C-alpha positions in Angstrom: 12.3 12.8 8.8 9.1 11.9 10.7 8.7 15.5 11.7 5.6 17.8 11.4 7.3 19.8 8.6 7.9 16.8 6.3 5.6 14.0 7.3 6.3 10.3 7.3 6.7 9.9 3.6 4.6 7.9 1.2 6.2 4.5 1.7 5.8 4.6 5.5 2.2 5.9 5.2 1.4 3.1 2.8 2.9 0.5 5.1 0.8 2.0 8.0 -2.4 1.8 6.0 -1.8 -1.8 5.0 -0.9 -2.8 8.5 -4.1 -1.1 9.7 -6.2 -3.1 7.2 -4.7 -6.3 8.6 -5.2 -5.3 12.2 -8.6 -3.6 12.1 -10.6 -5.3 9.4 -10.2 -9.1 10.0 -13.2 -11.2 9.7 -13.8 -14.9 8.8 -13.3 -15.8 5.2 -11.8 -12.5 4.2 -8.3 -12.4 2.8 -6.4 -9.5 1.3 -2.8 -9.2 0.1 -0.7 -6.5 -1.4 1.1 -8.3 -4.1 3.3 -5.6 -5.5 4.5 -2.3 -3.8 6.7 0.4 -5.2 7.7 3.8 -3.8 10.1 6.7 -4.1 10.3 10.1 -5.7 8.2 8.5 -8.4 6.5 5.1 -8.6 4.1 3.2 -10.8 2.8 -0.3 -11.4 1.7 -1.1 -15.0 -1.2 -3.4 -16.1 1.1 -6.4 -16.1 2.1 -5.9 -12.5 5.6 -4.6 -13.2 6.7 -2.0 -10.7 9.0 1.0 -11.4 10.3 3.3 -8.8 13.0 6.1 -8.8 14.5 8.2 -6.1 17.5 8.5 -3.9 18.3 7.0 -0.5 18.2 10.3 1.3 14.7 11.6 0.3 11.3 11.4 1.9 9.3 9.4 -0.7 6.6 11.4 -2.4 4.8 8.4 -4.0 3.9 4.9 -3.0 1.6 2.5 -4.9 0.4 -1.0 -4.2 -1.7 -3.5 -6.0 -3.2 -6.6 -4.6 -6.3 -8.7 -4.2 -9.0 -9.4 -1.7 -11.3 -12.4 -1.5 -14.6 -13.0 0.1 -17.2 -15.8 0.2 -20.3 -13.6 -0.4 -21.5 -10.6 -2.2 -22.5 -9.0 1.2 -19.0 -9.5 2.5 -17.5 -7.9 -0.6 -19.9 -4.9 -0.2 -18.8 -4.4 3.4 
């Protein structure tokens, strides 16, 4: 695990991306939040926001998905 032959896995990569958003993209009046996250050998989030994931405890997750929201105060800020 965490080696060049296998990579970090989808769950760890998703966590890294979300943490980078929080660290590198802050600005006044911008909020974003991952409300539902699922990951494993397979993972999905349906239109109702219900997550489903399957796998084993000893695999490197192939799939990770997240849904959430971001809020801004202007059209210009949303475009950025």
